[in-house]
C-alpha positions as CSV (number, residue, x, y, z in Angstrom):
1,T,-4.2,20.4,-15.5
2,K,-4.8,21.0,-11.9
3,E,-8.5,20.1,-12.2
4,L,-9.8,16.5,-12.0
5,D,-10.9,15.4,-15.5
6,F,-13.2,12.3,-15.6
7,V,-12.1,10.0,-18.4
8,E,-14.5,7.2,-17.7
9,V,-17.3,6.4,-15.3
10,K,-18.9,2.9,-14.9
11,D,-21.6,1.6,-12.6
12,Y,-21.0,-2.0,-11.6
13,L,-23.2,-1.5,-8.6
14,T,-26.7,-0.6,-9.7
15,Q,-29.5,-3.2,-10.1
16,T,-32.4,-2.3,-12.4
17,N,-35.7,-4.2,-12.4
18,G,-34.2,-7.1,-10.6
19,E,-31.4,-7.3,-13.2
20,E,-27.8,-6.9,-12.2
21,K,-27.1,-4.5,-15.0
22,G,-23.5,-3.6,-14.3
23,V,-22.4,-6.4,-12.1
24,K,-19.4,-8.3,-13.5
25,S,-19.5,-12.1,-14.0
26,S,-17.0,-12.4,-11.1
27,G,-19.6,-10.8,-8.8
28,W,-17.4,-7.7,-8.3
29,R,-19.6,-4.6,-7.7
30,A,-18.6,-1.0,-7.4
31,L,-18.8,2.4,-9.0
32,K,-15.6,3.0,-10.9
33,S,-14.2,6.2,-12.3
34,V,-11.0,6.9,-14.2
35,V,-9.7,10.4,-13.8
36,Q,-6.8,12.4,-15.1
37,W,-5.1,14.8,-12.7
38,W,-2.0,16.7,-13.7
39,D,-0.1,14.0,-15.7
40,T,-1.4,11.1,-13.7
41,T,-4.3,8.7,-14.4
42,I,-6.1,7.5,-11.3
43,E,-8.7,4.8,-10.9
44,I,-11.3,5.4,-8.2
45,Q,-13.5,2.6,-7.0
46,I,-16.4,3.0,-4.6
47,Q,-18.0,-0.1,-3.2
48,V,-20.1,-1.2,-0.2
49,L,-17.8,-1.5,2.8
50,R,-19.1,-5.0,3.6
51,N,-18.2,-6.2,0.1
52,Y,-14.8,-4.6,0.3
53,H,-13.9,-6.3,3.6
54,R,-15.2,-9.7,2.3
55,E,-13.2,-9.3,-1.0
56,R,-10.0,-8.2,0.8
57,E,-10.2,-11.1,3.2
58,R,-10.7,-13.7,0.4
59,I,-7.9,-12.2,-1.8
60,T,-5.5,-11.8,1.1
61,K,-5.9,-15.5,2.2
62,E,-5.6,-16.8,-1.3
63,S,-2.8,-14.7,-2.5
64,H,-0.8,-15.1,0.7
65,S,-1.0,-18.9,0.8
66,E,-0.3,-19.1,-3.0
67,F,2.6,-16.8,-2.6
68,K,4.1,-18.8,0.3
69,A,3.6,-22.1,-1.6
70,R,5.3,-20.7,-4.7
71,R,8.1,-19.2,-2.7
72,E,8.8,-22.5,-1.0
73,Q,8.7,-24.3,-4.3
74,L,11.2,-21.9,-5.9
75,R,13.5,-22.1,-2.8
76,E,13.5,-25.9,-3.1
77,I,14.2,-25.8,-6.8
78,I,17.2,-23.5,-6.2
79,A,18.4,-25.6,-3.2
80,T,18.4,-28.7,-5.4
81,S,20.5,-27.1,-8.1
82,K,22.7,-25.0,-5.8
83,P,24.0,-26.9,-2.8
84,L,25.6,-23.8,-1.3
85,F,22.2,-22.1,-1.2
86,R,20.8,-25.1,0.6
87,F,23.6,-25.0,3.1
88,Y,23.1,-21.2,3.8
89,R,19.3,-21.7,4.2
90,D,19.8,-24.7,6.5
91,L,22.5,-22.8,8.5
92,L,20.3,-19.8,9.0
93,Q,17.4,-22.1,10.1
94,W,19.8,-23.9,12.5
95,L,21.2,-20.7,13.9
96,F,17.8,-18.9,14.5
97,Q,15.4,-21.7,15.1
98,T,17.3,-24.8,16.4
99,T,19.7,-23.2,18.7
100,A,16.9,-21.4,20.5
101,S,15.2,-24.7,21.4
102,P,16.4,-26.8,24.3
103,E,17.0,-29.8,22.0
104,S,20.1,-28.9,20.1
105,M,20.6,-30.4,16.7
106,A,23.9,-30.7,14.8
107,P,24.6,-27.9,12.5
108,P,24.4,-28.4,8.7
109,T,27.5,-29.5,6.9
110,F,29.2,-28.4,3.7
111,N,32.5,-29.3,2.1
112,N,35.5,-27.5,3.7
113,V,33.3,-25.5,6.1
114,R,33.6,-25.8,9.8
115,I,31.0,-24.2,12.2
116,E,32.0,-23.2,15.7
117,L,29.9,-21.3,18.1
118,L,32.0,-19.5,20.7
119,D,30.8,-17.6,23.8
């Protein structure tokens, strides 16, 4: 259908008589609607802009730092079990970070691999 059909509407924003009627235990507050449009289900959330920005900031900081920590942990697990992966990782780091600094470090080593930088 080309019309917007409301499947569900929930109020997680309204407070009645001092009670937070629809507020979730997490503190999340919004008006939420689920609609059907053509063959697609869409969830629409309307919340106070201040709450949205505060939530995005908190989620972004947490999820990004968790993501980075998990990524580094996985890379280390792989590097421990796959020496060639460790070599490539170290080589890329050496090429793009170390050679740009005035204090040159020796390149990483790996069996039967010789690294030469030519001008």
